[in-house]
N, C-alpha and C positions, 0 to 999 in steps of 0.2 A: 662379599655379600652386598647387594644393593639395598638401599633403605629409602625411607619416605619423608617425613616432615619434621621440622623443628620450629617451634614458635618460641620467641623470647619476648617478654614484656618486663617492665621494671617498676617496682614500688617500695613501700616504706618499712620503717622500723617498728618493732613489736609495740613499743610504747605509744607510737602514733596510731598504729592500727587499732588500739584499744578504744579509741574515741571515734574513729572514722571522720565525722564532721565536727567533733569537739575534742580538743586536747589542750593540755597545759602548754603555754608558750613560755620559753625562757626569755626574760627581758634583758639579758645581757647579750653578748655577741652572737654570731651566727652558729647555731648548733649543727654539727655535722651528723646527719641522720643516716641510718643504715638503709640499704636497699635490699629488697627481697627478690630472689630468683626462684621461681616455681618451676621445677623440672617435672614435666608431664610425659609419661612414656606409655606406649601401647605396642604390644607384640602378640596379636591374636594367635590362637593355637593353629589356625589353618594357614599361617604365613611363615616364611623363612625366619629362623631365629636370628636376631640382631644382637650385637654386643652392647646392649644398653647399660649393663652394669659397668662395663669398661668405660663407657662414655661418662657416666656420672663420677667414676673414680678419677678420670683425667681432669674433668672440670673442677672437681673438689681440690685436686692436687695443685692445679694452676692458681686457683683462688687463694689457697693457703700460702702459696709462695709470693703472692702479690703484696704490694706495699700497704694496701688498705683492706687487708683480709678481715679485720674486725668490724668493718663497715658493711659487710655483705652477709646476708642470711641465705643459705641454699636449702630449699625444701623440695622433697621429691614425692611424687605420687605415681603409682604403677597400675597397669591394666586399665587405663582410663577409658571410660564410657562417655558417650555424647553428653549425658546430663551431668557428668562429673566436671565438665568444663565450666558450666555455670556455677556449680557448687564450690569448686576450688578457687575460681577467680574471685567470687564474692567473699569467700571465707578468708583468703589470704591477702587479697588486694595487692598483688605483686607489682613491681615496676618492670620486672623481666619474667616472662613466662617462656619456658623452654619445653616444646613438645617434640618428642623423638619417637619415630615409629615408621610404618610403611606408608607408601602413597601409590597412587595408580597412574598409568600413562595418561589418563584424562585429567590429571591435576587434582584429584580428590585425596584427602588424607584418610587414613584407615585407623579407626578406633576399635574398641572391643565391645561386642554386644553382651546381652545378659547371659548368653550361652558360651561366651568365651571365644567366639569366632568373629570374623571381620565385619565391620560396619563402616561403610564409606560416608564421608561428610563432604558436602559440596562447597564450592567457593562462596556461593550465596549464603549458606548457613554460617560459615566462618565470618564472613563480612558482617552479617547481622549480629553475631556474637560480639564482635568488637565494637559495633555501633552502640550496643547497649552498655558496654563497659569502657568506652573510649575516654572517659574522664580520668581513668587510672592508668592508661597505657601510653607509653612513649614509643616503644619500638617492638616490632615483630620480626623474627627471623625464621624463615621456613627453610631449614637446611635439609632438603630432601629432594628426591627425584621429581622433576617436572613441576616444581612448585612456584615457578615464576608468575604464572597467571593468578594463583591464589594471593601471592604477595602484591600483585598489582591491584587486585580487588580490595585488599586490606588497606592499601594506602589511599583509598577514597575517604577513610575515616581516621586512620592512624598516621602519625608523622612519617615514619619510615618502616620499611620491611625488607627483609632479605629473602630472595627466592632462588631456586636452582633452575637453570635453563635446560637441564637435561638430567640424566641419571647421575647418582653420586654413590660411591662405595662407602662401606662402613669406616674404613680407616681415614678416608678423606673427611667424612662428616665429623668424626671424633676430633681429628686434628684441628679442623676449622673452628668448631665450637669451643674447644678448650682454649685455643689462642684468643678467641673473641672475648671470653670471660676474663682471661688473664689481663688483657688490655683494659677492660672495664675496672678490674681490681687495682690497676695502677693509675686510675683517674683519667683515662683517655676518653675521647669522644666516641660516639657511635661510628663515625667515619674511620677514625683511627683503628678502632677495634675490628671493623670489617677488613680494612687493609692489612692488618696484622694477621688476621685469619688466613687471608690469601697468601701472604708472605710465608706463613708456616708451611703451607702446602708445597710451595716452591723449595723451601729449605729441606723438606723431607723427601723431595724428589717424587712427589705425588702429582701426576700431570692432570690435575682437575682444578687449577687455580682460576680458570675462566668460568667455571660452572656457577659459583655464587654471584648473584647480582644484587646490588643495593638500590632500592626504589624509594622515592619520597613523595609525600603529599604536596602538591602545588610547588611552591618555591622554597620549601623547607631546606635549610642547610644542615645536613647531618653532622658536619664538623662543629656545629654550635650546640649539640645536644650532649650534655654531661650528666652524670648521675652521682658524682661525689664532689664535695666542696673543697677538698684539701689543697688544691692548687692556689687557693686564696689565703692559706694559713702557713705561718712558719711552724716549725716542729714544736715550739712552745705554745702554740695556739694564738699568737699575736697576729694582727692583721699585717699582711705583706703585699708587695706587688705581685701581680699574676706571675706564675712560674714561667721560666724561659720556654718559649714554644707554645705558650697558651694562645689559642686562636679564637677566643670568643670575642671577635672583633665586630662590634655592631654599635649602632646608635639608637638611643631610646628618646623619643620626643616627650617633653613635658610642656603642657600648655593649659591656660585657663580657658574656660568655656562658659558662656552665659546660657543657661537653660534649666529646665526642670529635670532633676535627677531621675525621675521616673520615666522620662522620655529620651534619655541618652542611650544611643547604641553603644554597647560595650559588652565584653565577655563577662566581666564581673563588676558590680558596684560594691564598694567596700564602705561599711558603716560601723558605728560604735553602738554598744548598749551600755550606758552609764548608770546602771541600776534602775533607770527609767528610760523611756524613749523620748527624744526631743527632736524638734525640727524635721530635717530630711529623714533622719533615722525613723522617726515616728510615722511619717508619711509612707515610706516604703514598707515598714512592718505592717501597717494597717492594710495596705493593698495585698500583701502576701498572706494574710491571715483571715480565716473565716470564723475562727472561734478562739477561745482562750488557750486551748491545748496547743494549737498551731503557733499562737503568739509566744507561748512559753518556750517553744523550741527555738525561737529567734532571740531568746533572752539568756545568753550564756553567762556563766560565772566569770569573775575576773580572771583573765589569763586563758580563758577557753574561747572557742568560737563555734559558730554555726554557719555552714555553707549550704545553701539550698538553690535548686533550680527554680527560676521564677515562673516558668510555664506560661509565658506571655502576659503575666499580670503587670509587668513593667517592661520597658524596652530592653534593658540589660538581660542577658541570658541567665545570670546567676547573681545571687546576693550573698555577701559575706558580712556577718555581724561578729565583731570582736568585743568580748566582755572587758570593760575598763572600769576604773574607780568611779565613784559618784561624781557628778558634775563639779561640785565644790572643790574636789581634789584633782580634777582633770585639767591640769595646767600645761605649761610649755614642755616640761620634761615628759609628761604623759602623752602629749601630742606627738612628740618626737618618737617615743616608743611605739605608739599606735601605727604611724606610717611605716616605720621600719619593720614591724612584725607583720603587717598586712602583706608585704612582698614576700617575707619569709614563708608565711603560711601557704600562699598561692604557689610558691615554687614546688611544694610537695603535694598539695591538695588539688591544684588546677594548673599544672605546668604548661598546658597549651594556651593559656590566656595570652592574648595579644594586646587587648585594650582594657585598661582598668580605670574606672571612674571613682573619684573621691570627692568629698566636700571638705571645706575648710572648717576646722574646729576652733572654738575659743571665742571667735568674734561675736557669735550670737548671744553670748552671756557676759561680754564685757572685757575679755582679755585684749591686749594690744594687738591690733590687726596685723601689722607688719611682723611683729615678733611671732605671732601664731603661724603665719604663712611660712616664715623662714624656718621655724622649728619643724614644721611638717616637711619642708623641702629637705632639710638636713637628714631627717630620718630616712627619706626615700634614697638620698644619695649614699648614705652610709650602708644601706642594705644593698644597693647596686655595687658599691665598692667591695663588699664582702662576697659578692656572687649569690646573695640570697634573694633571688627574684626568678619568676618564670622564664625559662630559657628562650621562649618565643615572644617575650614581651616586646612590643613595638611602641606603645603610646600610653602615657599616664595623663588622664584628664582631671583637672581640678574644676569642679562644676559649682556654679552659684547662680541662682535664679535672679539675683539682683545685678543688672547690667553694669551699674557703676562699680560695685564691688568686684565683679569679674574683671573689669578693666584695671582696677587697682591691683588685683592679684597678678595680672599679667605684667604690669609694670614692675612689681616686686620681683617676679621671676626674671625679667629682663635685666634688672639692675644687679641682681645677685648671681646670675648665671650668664653674664655677658660674654664670657670666653667660650661659651657653647653655642652662641648664636650663629646661625647660617641663614642669612636673609632675614625673614620674619619668623623663623622657626628656632626653637631651642632644642638642640639635638645633643644628648649627653653620650659621649663615647665611653662605654663601660670599661674598656681596657686602658683608659688614660686618666681615670679619676685620681689615681694616687699622685701624679705629678701636677695635675691641673687644680686640684682642690687647694693647693698651697698658695695660689695666686692671691694678691692683695684684695681683689674684688670679692673674694669669698670670706673675708674676715668675719662678716656678720654671721655667715653660716657656721663657722667654727665656734662661735660663741652663742649659739642658739640652743634651745632645749633646756636641759637642767641648769645650764649656766645662766639662762635668762633670769632665774630667780635671784641672782646676785646683783642684777642691774637695778638702779634706783627708778622708782616710778612715781608718777603724779596721778592722784585719784580725781576723777571727774564726776561731779554730782550734777545730774541733769535728767530730764525726762527721757526715758528709753523708748522712743517712738520714731516712726519714719519721718515725721515733720521736722525732727531735730537732727536727723542723720547727716545732712549736708553741713550743718553747723559743726557737728562733731568731727566728721572725717575731713573736711576741707578748711575749717577754721581753727579748731582746737588741736586736733591730733598733729598736723604738720608743725604747729608752733611748739608743742611739747617735744616732738622728735628733734627739732632743730636745736633745742636746749639740751639734748642728750639724755632724755628720760623716756621710759615706757609710758604709754598712755592707757589707763585702765578705768573702767566703770563697772557697775554691777546692775544687771537687769533683774529686778525683783520677781518678775513674772517667769523667769527662766528656771527657777529653782522651786523645789518642794520643801516644805518644812520651814523651820525658823532659820533665816539667814542673817539675822541682825548681827550675830557674832562675826560672820564673814565680812560684812560691810565694815564693822568696827575695826577688824584686824587689818583690812586693806587701807583704811584711813590712817590707822596708827602707824603702819609701816611706810606710808607715803612721805615724800619730801614736802609736799604741800597739796592743797585741795583747790581745784578750779570748780566753781559752781555757777551754772547758768540758771538764773532765777526767773527766766521767762515763763510766764503762765502760773507763777506762784505755786508750784507743785509742793505739797506738804512733805513728801519724802526728801526732796532736795533741801528744804529748810531743816529737817531733822539731821541730815548729814552735815550741813554747815554748822549747826549747833554743836554736834559732837566734835567736829574738827576744832572749833573754838575752845571747847572744854578741854581738849587735849593740848591746847596751845600751839596748834599747827597754823602756819601762814595760809591765808586763803586769798584767791583772786575771784571776785564776783563779776558776773556778766549778766547783761539783760538787754533785750531788744527795746524795752520800754521801761523808763524809770518809774512809771506809775504802777508797774507790777510789784515793786519792792514793798515788803510788808514789815511790820514790827520795827525792831531796833535796826534792822538792816538798812532802813532808809538813810541812816546817818553814816553808813560806811561807804568807802570809796568803791565805785563800781564802773566797769567799762561798759558803756552803752554803745550799741552798734546797730546799724541798719543793714549793712552789706557784709557778707562773709569775708570779703577781701579786707575790709576795714578791721574786722575782728581779728583776723590773722596778724595784720601788721601791729595792732595795738597790743595783742597778747604776747607777741614775740618780744616787744620792747619791755613789757612788764616783767616777763620771765627773766630777761637779760638783767634787768635792774635788781630783781630779787636775788639772782645768783651772784651778782657782783657784790651785793650787800653782805651775802653770806660768807663770801671770801674775805 
């Protein structure tokens, strides 16, 4: 008996489906999610009877015998009508959809109409269907007579599709499909699954191994498309090297870019919602929202997210907001988790993402700039190491509108990822992370994130404005880093509510306080007074000795005119204090 068309798409776990664009993220390792296979069948009353029940039994049997059977959900729907395609795909949001039924010599699949008889569906209709649902679909297999042209049309919007270049009999279609899903169940790539389907036909002596053809969109490599994470995990769940034969061999570029985050061309811009909107997060959210209801949708709870199409309101095609703790609690470890989980989310929610744009977190409200960047990089690398990233990912952009900061971020990337440099680019080979991360140059990476809180820091009291940025970043911060300390300050305008306790706690936990009294800012004097009250050593700075007020006039103070002079004097002062402490 000859038959007609099979469609396969792949999608998510029941728990993830519950939220669609919002779900709870586990902040520990990479969660292995289930994939859904939606089996759609149609055998209208006016067509030859097909062995569709046998096909679903064979597929089920092969999946149950596969290594990762518990990671696959198989859902079936019968006597499918044209409108059922939209309903079922929207309802179940599968990663694999399997349509089995009849097809015509002209390349149209045949569904069932309201009277139970044949209803043909054109290539254009199928392509349009997948265009509207392409965010959820990775692969389509048309295992049916004369379906190659349909497959070719589908690959205009979907990464890969299988079509038949001629007629195919029932037993061939069943054997091919069952072997395809068995390979998926063993964690193989789409290319491997396709090849195993053809091999099964040869082994069974069915002379139709050349009938299936695998087509791809553009330059997509089907051998890099996987649906299960297990090759990255030992049986006890601990991170391991990729399994022998793992062929996900690619390089992902990471670079800093000066620009406005709303004008960056990317598939996704990833942002945070820290119980309020701040900085770039706020700018993007305001552009995407016309009212409070829309803004609320971009304000997920901690551990949940909102992924929305931007519809041209910013240059990036989509925006992802991840709910994180309030800003006062969003420190190095949380920054690490943020970047790690961004890639994890997009692996499942937007797997076709090629370019992801991020901003740097922490520096806008006083965390150590270098440590913030390194914590974010480590989160990205750890997610790449575990295979928790969109399989088509090509580039991660770290965007900052301040050109000087963008340059500093690039230098931090180059210093800490030097072994990945190729010319002026940083290209991270995802299948070599395990051996290369152990190199000495990545020591700072291995001790960033939650470990950052164990490092001693120096608190800097100074006005938080652009006029003082060069003094802080080129005079004070390098001197503090050379002495082996993190360099932190607090921007009072970046927080809501009473942050006096926060300032006090950071001063109390610091090794000493550096205060720039230029301009006689009252908040700086308050912070100096508190440091003195706690008995902490202080280093006072000022561009002009006449700026000094009150009893401070009688204290030793480094007066400077040029930043380079400040850096030299501060390094000497810090060295002296450290030696005295020893």
